[in-house]
C-alpha positions as CSV (number, residue, x, y, z in Angstrom):
1,M,5.1,112.6,75.3
2,R,6.2,109.5,76.0
3,V,8.8,109.4,73.8
4,R,9.7,112.3,75.3
5,W,10.0,110.8,78.5
6,R,11.7,108.4,77.6
7,L,14.5,110.5,76.3
8,L,14.9,112.0,79.5
9,T,15.0,108.9,81.6
10,L,17.7,107.7,79.1
11,L,20.0,111.6,79.2
12,L,19.1,110.8,83.0
13,L,20.9,107.9,83.3
14,I,23.7,108.1,80.7
15,A,24.8,112.1,82.4
16,P,26.9,110.3,85.4
17,L,28.8,108.5,82.6
18,L,29.4,111.1,80.3
19,V,30.9,112.9,83.5
20,T,33.2,110.7,84.2
21,Q,34.5,109.9,81.1
22,N,35.8,114.0,81.5
23,E,37.7,113.6,84.6
24,S,40.8,113.4,84.2
25,D,43.3,110.4,85.3
26,L,44.8,112.0,88.0
27,D,41.3,113.2,89.3
28,V,40.4,109.7,89.4
29,A,43.1,108.2,91.1
30,A,42.8,110.9,93.5
31,K,39.6,110.3,94.5
32,S,40.4,106.4,94.8
33,S,43.0,107.0,97.0
34,Q,41.4,110.0,98.9
35,Q,38.6,106.7,99.8
36,R,41.6,104.8,101.2
37,G,43.0,107.8,103.1
38,V,46.4,107.8,101.4
39,P,47.4,110.1,99.1
40,A,47.4,108.9,95.2
41,F,51.3,109.0,94.8
42,N,54.6,109.0,96.5
43,Y,58.0,109.8,95.8
44,P,59.7,106.9,94.0
45,I,62.7,105.9,96.4
46,G,64.0,105.4,100.0
47,D,65.1,103.9,102.5
48,P,63.2,101.8,105.6
49,G,61.9,104.0,108.8
50,N,62.7,107.2,106.8
51,A,59.7,109.7,104.8
52,L,60.3,108.3,101.1
53,G,62.9,110.9,99.2
54,D,64.3,111.7,102.2
55,G,68.3,111.7,102.2
56,F,68.1,112.2,97.9
57,V,68.2,114.7,95.7
58,I,67.3,115.1,91.8
59,R,70.6,116.2,90.1
60,H,68.8,116.4,87.4
61,G,64.9,117.3,87.1
62,Y,62.4,116.9,84.5
63,A,62.9,119.5,81.0
64,T,66.5,120.1,82.2
65,E,69.8,119.9,80.5
66,N,72.5,117.5,81.8
67,T,75.6,119.2,79.9
68,W,78.1,116.6,80.9
69,Y,76.5,113.6,79.8
70,L,74.3,114.6,76.9
71,P,74.3,118.5,76.2
72,G,71.4,120.0,73.8
73,Y,68.8,117.6,75.0
74,L,66.0,117.8,78.0
75,H,66.0,115.2,80.3
76,T,62.2,113.7,80.1
77,G,62.4,112.8,83.7
78,E,64.6,112.9,86.9
79,D,67.5,111.2,88.2
80,W,67.5,110.4,92.1
81,Y,70.5,110.1,93.5
82,R,71.7,109.9,97.4
83,E,72.7,113.1,98.8
84,E,75.7,111.3,100.5
85,G,76.9,108.0,99.5
86,E,76.0,105.6,96.7
87,A,72.5,105.3,95.8
88,A,73.1,101.5,94.3
89,G,70.9,99.2,96.2
90,A,68.8,101.9,97.0
91,A,64.8,100.4,97.1
92,V,62.3,101.6,94.2
93,V,59.1,101.9,95.2
94,A,55.5,102.3,93.3
95,V,54.8,105.9,93.7
96,G,50.7,104.7,93.3
97,D,48.2,101.7,92.6
98,G,48.3,100.2,89.1
99,E,49.7,97.1,86.7
100,V,53.3,96.2,85.7
101,V,53.2,96.8,81.9
102,F,56.6,96.1,80.9
103,A,60.1,94.6,83.1
104,G,63.0,94.1,81.2
105,S,65.8,96.1,78.9
106,D,69.0,96.8,79.6
107,Y,68.8,100.8,79.8
108,P,72.0,99.9,81.6
109,G,69.9,98.1,83.6
110,R,67.0,96.8,84.1
111,V,63.1,99.1,83.3
112,V,59.7,98.9,85.0
113,I,57.0,100.3,83.6
114,V,53.7,100.7,85.3
115,R,49.9,101.8,84.4
116,H,48.3,103.9,86.4
117,A,45.3,104.4,84.3
118,D,44.3,104.7,80.7
119,D,46.7,107.3,79.6
120,L,48.8,108.0,83.1
121,Y,52.4,106.0,83.3
122,S,55.4,105.4,85.4
123,M,58.8,104.7,84.6
124,Y,62.1,103.4,86.6
125,G,65.0,102.8,84.8
126,H,68.7,101.6,85.6
127,L,67.4,99.0,88.4
128,D,69.4,96.0,89.7
129,P,68.1,92.9,87.1
130,A,67.0,91.1,90.8
131,L,63.5,92.8,90.3
132,T,60.8,92.0,92.8
133,V,57.5,92.3,90.1
134,E,57.4,91.1,86.0
135,A,54.9,92.2,84.0
136,G,51.1,91.7,85.1
137,D,51.4,92.1,88.5
138,S,49.3,94.2,90.4
139,V,51.2,96.9,92.5
140,E,50.1,99.1,95.2
141,R,51.4,102.5,96.2
142,G,54.4,101.6,98.2
143,D,55.2,98.1,97.0
144,V,59.3,97.3,96.5
145,L,59.8,97.0,92.3
146,G,63.1,96.5,92.8
147,T,66.5,98.4,93.6
148,V,69.0,101.1,92.0
149,A,71.7,98.8,90.3
150,E,75.4,99.5,90.2
151,R,76.0,100.1,86.5
152,G,79.5,99.8,86.2
153,D,80.4,102.8,84.1
154,D,81.4,105.9,84.4
155,V,78.2,107.2,85.2
156,P,77.1,107.3,89.0
157,N,74.5,105.2,89.9
158,H,71.1,106.7,90.5
159,L,67.4,106.1,89.5
160,H,65.8,107.5,86.4
161,F,62.2,108.1,86.9
162,E,59.8,109.5,84.1
163,M,55.6,110.3,84.9
164,R,54.6,110.3,81.3
165,R,50.6,109.8,79.1
166,F,51.9,106.8,77.0
167,L,53.7,103.4,76.9
168,T,54.9,103.9,73.1
169,A,54.1,107.1,70.9
170,W,54.7,106.9,67.4
171,E,57.6,109.4,66.6
172,V,58.9,109.3,70.2
173,N,59.8,104.9,70.8
174,G,57.4,103.5,68.3
175,A,56.7,102.2,65.1
176,A,58.7,105.7,63.8
177,P,60.9,107.6,65.7
178,R,61.8,110.8,65.1
179,Y,65.2,110.7,66.5
180,E,67.9,108.1,66.4
181,F,68.6,107.2,70.3
182,N,70.1,103.7,71.1
183,C,66.5,102.5,72.7
184,G,65.1,102.0,68.9
185,T,61.7,101.1,67.3
186,D,59.2,100.1,69.5
187,C,61.0,100.7,72.6
188,P,58.8,101.3,76.0
189,P,61.4,102.7,78.5
190,G,62.2,105.2,75.6
191,P,64.6,107.7,74.5
192,G,65.1,109.4,78.1
193,Y,65.9,113.0,76.6
194,W,64.4,115.1,73.7
195,P,66.4,118.1,71.6
196,I,66.0,120.9,73.0
197,D,65.9,122.0,69.4
198,A,63.2,119.9,68.7
199,P,59.2,121.7,67.6
200,E,57.9,120.6,70.9
201,H,58.6,120.7,74.5
202,P,58.7,117.0,76.2
203,S,55.5,117.6,77.7
204,E,54.4,118.1,74.4
205,I,55.1,114.8,73.8
206,G,52.9,113.8,76.3
207,W,55.8,113.6,79.1
208,L,54.8,115.2,82.7
209,N,56.6,117.0,85.6
210,P,57.1,114.1,88.0
211,T,56.7,115.9,90.9
212,H,53.9,118.1,90.1
213,V,52.2,114.9,89.0
214,I,53.1,113.4,92.8
215,A,52.0,117.2,94.4
216,S,48.8,117.1,92.3
217,S,47.8,114.2,93.8
218,E,48.5,115.5,97.3
219,E,46.0,118.5,96.4
220,S,42.7,116.6,96.7
221,F,44.1,114.4,99.9
222,H,47.0,115.9,101.9
223,A,49.7,113.5,104.1
224,P,48.9,114.8,108.1
225,E,52.5,116.1,107.8
226,V,55.4,117.3,106.0
227,I,59.3,116.6,107.8
228,V,62.0,119.2,107.1
229,A,64.3,116.6,104.9
230,M,67.3,115.6,106.4
231,A,69.3,117.1,103.3
232,A,67.7,121.0,104.0
233,R,70.6,123.4,103.4
234,Q,69.0,126.6,104.2
235,M,69.1,128.5,107.6
236,G,65.9,129.1,107.6
237,V,62.9,129.8,105.2
238,S,60.4,132.6,104.7
239,V,56.5,131.2,105.7
240,R,54.4,133.5,103.1
241,S,51.1,135.0,103.4
242,E,50.0,133.3,99.8
243,P,52.0,130.7,97.7
244,A,54.3,133.2,96.2
245,E,58.0,135.1,96.8
246,N,56.5,138.5,96.7
247,A,54.0,137.5,99.1
248,E,54.0,138.7,102.4
249,Q,56.4,137.3,105.1
250,V,54.3,135.9,108.0
251,A,57.2,134.1,110.1
252,R,60.7,133.2,109.8
253,L,61.7,129.2,110.1
254,D,64.4,127.8,110.7
255,L,64.2,123.9,109.3
256,N,66.0,121.5,111.6
257,P,65.9,118.3,109.9
258,G,63.5,116.1,110.8
259,A,61.2,118.2,112.3
260,R,57.6,117.7,111.3
261,F,54.5,120.2,110.8
262,P,50.6,119.7,110.1
263,L,50.0,120.0,106.3
264,I,47.0,122.2,105.9
265,D,47.4,122.6,101.6
266,V,49.1,122.2,99.2
267,Q,49.7,124.2,95.6
268,A,51.5,122.9,92.5
269,G,52.4,123.9,89.2
270,P,51.5,122.6,86.0
271,V,51.8,118.6,85.1
272,D,52.7,119.6,81.5
273,T,54.7,122.5,81.8
274,I,56.5,124.1,79.0
275,K,58.6,125.3,80.8
276,S,62.5,124.7,81.2
277,S,65.2,124.6,83.7
278,A,65.0,123.6,87.3
279,D,63.1,126.8,87.7
280,A,60.0,125.2,86.3
281,Y,59.6,123.3,89.4
282,D,56.8,125.1,91.5
283,L,55.8,123.9,94.6
284,W,54.4,125.3,98.2
285,Y,52.7,123.8,101.6
286,R,50.8,125.5,103.3
287,I,51.8,124.3,106.9
288,E,50.3,125.1,110.5
289,L,53.0,127.1,113.0
290,D,53.5,126.1,116.5
291,D,52.1,129.1,117.6
292,E,48.2,128.2,115.7
293,R,49.5,130.5,112.8
294,S,50.0,129.4,109.4
295,G,51.9,130.1,106.0
296,W,53.1,129.0,102.8
297,V,56.3,127.5,102.8
298,R,58.6,126.6,99.0
299,A,59.1,122.9,99.6
300,L,61.7,122.6,97.3
301,E,64.8,124.8,95.8
302,S,66.5,125.1,92.5
303,S,70.3,124.8,92.3
304,T,73.0,125.3,89.9
305,S,75.4,122.5,91.3
306,E,74.2,121.1,88.4
307,A,73.2,123.3,84.8
308,G,72.4,123.4,81.3
309,S,74.3,125.4,78.8
310,D,72.2,128.4,79.1
311,G,73.5,128.2,83.1
312,R,69.9,127.7,84.5
313,P,69.5,125.3,87.3
314,S,69.6,121.6,87.1
315,Q,69.4,120.1,90.4
316,I,65.8,120.0,92.8
317,Q,66.9,120.3,96.3
318,L,64.1,119.0,98.7
319,G,63.2,121.0,101.7
320,F,60.0,119.3,102.8
321,L,58.9,116.4,102.0
322,P,55.5,114.9,102.9
323,A,55.6,112.2,106.0
324,V,54.8,109.1,103.8
325,E,57.1,105.6,104.3
326,S,56.5,102.7,103.0
327,D,56.2,99.8,105.1
328,R,57.1,97.2,102.2
329,L,60.7,98.6,102.6
330,A,62.2,97.3,106.1
331,A,60.5,93.4,103.9
332,S,63.0,94.5,100.5
């Protein structure tokens, strides 16, 4: 009887540890951020005084094909360009708290990789050599890592941004890469692309949809407001009863760049979606309207301004953004 009592006591002591081990890294990061009153992650680029991501466009999204640069391959991250004008010099910020585990390379431009959890990393490519961090530094959400480089080749200047489960993976950028990319062996930056005809989708290798990761952190703790993006192209947007295009329309909302709405809820697609093209992006915000009604609006739209060889869209246009700024941009 005494032995049984000791066993029961031991189980009660270790049970919380077992539960913790089963929690996802996204859950852990979100809970930590919720205690501090901020979302776990934010967009990776921005200008002083603006919501992070505002004024920029994802010209080539995750798991899309960039036909003019590398046809036949799926993009493993997001290419952030300035909506109008030159992206070189734009501030690049840490999307969440973590440790810098890599800073260097010639991608072209420098690469910074931040570890947020044991199997959750963010990667920032095509940065100016004058980085503001080095390997071993601790960073917080919104800290400036560097700026977008001026490449000097025939590719427009932009930020290549990834969220993934690995620093190096055996057949991707580790000891025995399956495909020949310039990065080579034991190369933390990674290839940036994955063959369309590979047996696995990039998500099955360990890459993640970056926008879905960022939005999933908002589901656990919401930014107080969302803001209509400066570059919102639509004259109006449908406000729906549920986060679905076929749901009942409860209102029609004129889009005035800079307008703010209280954020009630967020729904994002899977972080490890195995769909491809910009149509795989799925992000909805439930907002409060001026007349105290509420409803769901799509936060982004796909665009065929950039398209794959099959005609499906590769570009993502942001319509609504979390009203989250970085107070470190002005000093960068």
